[in-house]
C-alpha angles and dihedrals in degrees: 000000000000123000117248119268109268092223090053089052091050094049092049090049091050092048090051092048092046091053092047102039097031091053094048094045091048090049091048088061094058100074090052091048089051092050094050092045089051089058090051097253125146113265133163094007094149095037087058094044090046093051091047089055091051102042106008122222112342133177119271101258092051091038091059092049092048092046091053093045089050091048091054094047091052090047091052097048093043091052098058102077092041095048090047089055097042091052085068097050116086101191113079093208090056091047089054092047091046089049090050091049091048091051091050092045091048089052092048097046101038110022101033101035120011099041097042087049093050095047094041094243130141113259119259086246090062091049094052144245093304086065098040104047103054094053094038090051091051094051092047088055089052093052095044092051091050091049090051093047098043116110118247117237091247090058091054115104137149095303096029134117122277096351122210091235108150 
C-alpha cells in the first residue's frame, strides 16, 4: 500500500482548519456587528448588496438564513490564505499580529476600496469615521481570532492543520 500524497494531506488539513477557524472567526464578528447596528452604525453594507445581486430581494426569514450562509462562505474563503501563512509562524503573538494586519488589510482592500468601486459608492473614508470604524473593528476581530486559532508549526503533524510539507 502506498502512503498518501503529502500535498493531498496538507490540502485536507487546510480545508479542515478553514472550516473550523473560519467558522469561529466569522461567528466572533457577529456580536460586534449587532452592537454597532444597535447604535445605528452602518454594518454589512456590501454583504447585503452582494446577496441582493446573487438572489435578488427575498423575504426576511430566508434573507437572514442566506445572509448567514454568505457570511460563513466569505469567512471560509478569506481564511485560507491567512491560515496557510499562520501555519508557518511559530510565535503566537506574531500570529495574532499578522492576523490583525490581515483583517485590517482585508477591510482596506475589499470593503473600503474594491466593493465601493464595484457598486459605484463613495469609499467609507469619504463618508467619515462613523462608517470606517465599525467595519474595520469587525475585520480586526476576524483576523485576531484566526491568529489565535491558527495551529503553530510545532503542533503540525501528519494529520495536522496546514502542514509544513514541502
